[in-house]
Every structure is written in structure tokens, then in C-alpha cells.
C-alpha positions as CSV (number, residue, x, y, z in Angstrom):
1,M,117.2,66.5,137.5
2,A,120.2,64.1,136.1
3,L,120.8,65.0,132.5
4,E,120.6,62.7,129.8
5,P,124.1,62.4,127.7
6,V,123.1,63.4,123.9
7,T,125.0,61.8,121.0
8,V,126.2,64.2,118.3
9,S,127.4,62.4,114.6
10,V,129.7,64.3,112.6
11,T,130.0,63.8,109.3
12,G,132.1,65.4,106.2
13,S,128.6,65.9,104.3
14,P,125.4,67.2,104.6
15,P,123.0,64.1,105.3
16,G,121.3,63.2,102.3
17,T,124.6,64.0,100.5
18,P,125.3,60.6,98.0
19,P,129.0,59.3,98.3
20,V,131.6,60.8,96.4
21,P,133.0,57.6,94.1
22,P,136.5,56.9,94.2
23,R,138.4,58.2,91.6
24,P,140.2,55.4,89.2
25,W,144.0,55.2,89.2
26,T,144.2,55.8,85.7
27,S,142.7,59.3,85.9
28,I,146.5,60.5,87.4
29,V,148.2,59.1,84.1
30,T,148.2,61.8,81.9
31,V,150.2,63.1,78.7
32,D,152.4,65.6,80.9
33,M,153.5,62.9,83.3
34,V,154.4,60.5,80.8
35,V,156.6,63.2,79.3
36,R,158.0,64.2,82.8
37,V,159.0,60.5,83.8
38,V,160.6,59.9,80.1
39,R,162.4,62.7,80.4
40,R,163.9,62.2,83.6
41,S,164.3,58.2,83.1
42,V,165.6,57.0,79.2
43,L,165.9,60.5,77.9
44,H,168.1,61.2,80.3
45,P,171.9,61.8,80.0
46,F,173.0,60.0,83.6
47,I,170.6,57.1,83.3
48,A,171.7,56.3,79.8
49,A,175.0,56.3,80.4
50,L,174.4,54.2,83.3
51,V,173.5,51.3,81.5
52,P,177.0,50.8,79.8
53,L,178.5,51.3,82.5
54,C,176.8,49.1,84.5
55,L,177.5,46.2,81.2
56,R,181.0,47.5,81.7
57,A,181.1,46.4,85.3
58,Q,179.2,42.9,84.3
59,L,182.7,42.6,82.2
60,T,180.6,42.9,79.3
61,P,182.7,43.2,75.7
62,Y,183.4,46.5,74.0
63,T,182.0,44.8,70.6
64,H,179.1,42.7,72.8
65,P,175.2,44.5,70.6
66,A,174.1,45.2,74.2
67,F,177.2,47.4,74.7
68,V,177.0,48.9,71.5
69,G,173.1,50.0,71.3
70,T,173.5,51.5,75.0
71,A,176.5,53.2,74.6
72,A,175.2,54.8,71.5
73,W,172.2,55.5,72.9
74,A,173.9,57.3,75.6
75,A,175.9,59.4,73.3
76,L,172.6,60.3,71.2
77,V,171.2,61.6,74.4
78,S,173.7,63.4,75.6
79,L,174.1,65.1,72.3
80,A,170.9,66.4,72.1
81,H,170.9,67.5,75.7
82,V,174.3,69.3,74.8
83,L,172.2,71.1,71.5
84,A,169.4,71.9,73.0
85,A,171.7,73.9,75.7
86,M,173.2,75.3,73.0
87,S,170.0,76.2,71.5
88,R,168.5,78.0,74.9
89,R,171.9,79.9,75.0
90,T,171.5,81.2,71.4
91,A,168.1,82.1,71.8
92,Y,168.2,83.9,74.8
93,G,171.9,84.7,75.4
94,R,173.6,84.5,78.8
95,P,172.0,85.0,82.3
96,R,172.2,88.6,83.0
97,D,172.8,90.0,87.0
98,V,170.2,90.9,88.6
99,D,170.3,94.0,90.8
100,W,167.1,94.7,92.5
101,D,167.9,98.5,93.1
102,G,167.1,98.8,88.8
103,E,164.5,96.3,88.8
104,V,160.8,95.9,88.4
105,V,158.8,93.0,89.4
106,V,155.1,92.6,88.6
107,V,153.4,89.7,90.3
108,T,149.8,88.5,88.9
109,G,147.3,87.7,91.1
110,G,148.7,89.2,94.0
111,C,146.1,90.8,96.5
112,R,145.4,87.5,97.8
113,G,147.2,83.9,98.6
114,L,150.8,83.4,97.2
115,G,150.9,86.3,95.4
116,R,150.2,88.3,98.2
117,L,153.3,86.6,99.9
118,L,155.1,87.3,96.8
119,A,154.0,91.0,96.8
120,Q,155.1,91.4,100.5
121,V,158.7,89.6,99.7
122,Y,159.7,91.9,97.6
123,G,158.0,95.1,98.9
124,L,160.1,94.5,102.5
125,R,163.1,93.8,100.4
126,G,162.4,97.6,98.9
127,V,161.8,96.4,95.3
128,S,159.3,98.4,93.6
129,V,156.5,96.1,93.1
130,A,153.1,96.2,90.4
131,V,150.2,93.7,91.6
132,L,147.8,93.0,88.6
133,D,144.7,92.0,89.7
134,S,141.0,92.1,88.8
135,V,140.2,92.2,92.9
136,E,141.2,95.4,95.5
137,P,143.1,94.7,98.4
138,P,140.7,94.7,101.3
139,E,143.2,97.2,103.1
140,G,142.6,99.6,100.0
141,A,145.5,100.9,97.3
142,D,146.3,103.7,99.3
143,A,147.2,101.6,102.5
144,V,149.1,98.4,101.0
145,E,151.2,100.7,99.0
146,L,152.6,102.5,102.1
147,D,152.6,99.5,104.5
148,E,153.9,97.0,102.5
149,G,155.7,98.6,99.5
150,W,153.5,97.4,96.5
151,R,151.2,99.3,94.2
152,W,148.3,97.6,92.9
153,Y,146.6,97.7,89.1
154,R,143.6,96.6,88.2
155,C,143.8,94.1,85.6
156,D,142.4,90.7,84.7
157,V,145.2,88.7,83.3
158,G,142.9,86.4,81.3
159,D,142.4,89.4,79.0
160,G,145.8,90.3,76.8
161,D,144.2,93.9,75.8
162,E,144.2,94.8,80.0
163,V,147.5,93.3,80.8
164,R,149.3,95.7,77.7
165,R,147.2,98.6,79.6
166,A,148.3,97.5,82.5
167,M,151.8,96.9,81.7
168,D,152.1,100.6,79.8
169,R,150.7,101.8,83.3
170,V,153.2,99.9,85.2
171,E,156.3,101.5,83.0
172,K,154.8,104.9,82.8
173,D,154.4,104.6,86.7
174,V,157.0,102.5,87.9
175,C,159.3,102.3,85.6
176,I,160.0,105.7,84.8
177,A,163.8,106.7,86.0
178,N,162.6,109.3,88.1
179,L,160.9,107.0,90.8
180,Q,162.6,105.7,93.9
181,P,161.4,101.9,94.8
182,L,157.7,101.8,96.6
183,G,159.1,100.2,99.4
184,R,161.6,102.6,100.4
185,K,162.1,106.1,101.8
186,I,163.2,108.8,99.0
187,Q,166.2,109.5,99.7
188,K,167.7,113.2,98.2
189,S,170.4,112.3,95.9
190,H,172.7,114.6,93.1
191,K,172.6,111.4,90.5
192,A,169.9,110.0,88.8
193,P,169.0,106.5,89.7
194,P,169.1,104.1,87.1
195,Q,166.3,103.6,85.1
196,R,164.5,100.5,86.0
197,R,164.0,96.9,83.7
198,L,160.8,95.3,83.8
199,V,161.3,92.0,85.4
200,P,157.7,90.2,84.8
201,R,156.5,87.3,87.2
202,G,153.3,87.0,85.5
203,S,153.9,83.3,83.7
204,F,151.8,82.1,86.5
205,N,149.0,83.4,88.6
206,S,149.2,83.2,91.9
207,K,145.4,83.4,92.7
208,A,144.3,80.4,94.6
209,N,141.6,79.8,92.2
210,R,143.1,80.3,89.0
211,I,146.3,78.6,87.4
212,G,147.3,80.2,84.3
């Protein structure tokens, strides 16, 4: 008996699903994007200084209004950037040297996705890692602590009270001076290990379905 060919139609949407209308190009234009473009163009010292240099390359006189205006603008933008850098240095101080032997890294949403990868990388380096996530690791909290070197704490990062309670537990469990990094074997030593500093990596949430 001869076999008849069968045609199979594969579509991206189930039958009967209405087509999704294309998004207008104006949907990608946001205030954040405009500010980002302006800060990297007319408000950037390099771009601002490039304009009077181009005018001088065309033998524009120093007294020409175009050269005077662009030079003043370049000087103003450069001064603003210098003052902003001085303000950041005054507010935050000099960048300190990070010694991973005395640090504790906190990763939010570290049980899966990009946060899980960050926790694994730091754990393999022997750094003490605390993961704040509302979902328990599929392998179990004890298994990941032994295999990957990081400790899980149940916490919803959208709740400020839960975050503060979780950070208190992290400081008590991991930041105590007599604790060794979770990713290393405890070695006997006559010297007390250095006190650990808490280095939060929680300014963003690494879960794929949440940004915050």
C-alpha cells in the first residue's frame, strides 16, 4: 500500500489567535533613552570640546561668535563633570580595595537564572555568598551549600521588612568573625580570621521574571 504525503503546517500561534499588531516606533522613545542620548552627546565633555576644535581646524577666528559660544559651552560642560566627580568622591569616599577573604556577597534572586550563575561563580572562588530568594533551590538548601558554596535565605526582596530581617540573619550567620567562607574547607589556624564586611549585590534582582 502506497503512503500518501501529509502536509503539516507549523505556525507560531494557535489557530484562531488574532495577529499581534506591530508596535509603533514611538514606543521605544522614553525619557530615560532621551536623557541617556543627551548625556552622551551634547552634555559629554569630549563631544562639547570637539566642536570648537573643528571650528579652529576651519581657521575660524578666536573672536568669532561661533567659536566663543562653543568654547564656553565646552568649558561649562567640563566644569560640571569635574564638580560631579568631586561630589561623588566627597559623598562616597575613595574606592576601597576588595579582599574577597573578608567579604560576604549578597545576591537577590539567586536560586535560578543569572542570580544563580553569580552565586555559583562567587562560591567557586571561595567567597561567602548569601542568596535572598522567595523560592527554595530545587536541590535543597543543604545541597547547594555543600556543592556550590552559597547559603539560601527565604526572603521576598519586594518587602522591605523581610529584607531587613534577612540581612540581620546574614550578618549573624555569615558575617561573624569566626566563620570561614562557605565554599572552602575549614582550616585550623591559631589566628582569628578577619571580620567580614557585607558587600550587597542586591541593588538589582537577578530573577528573570522580575526587575527591581
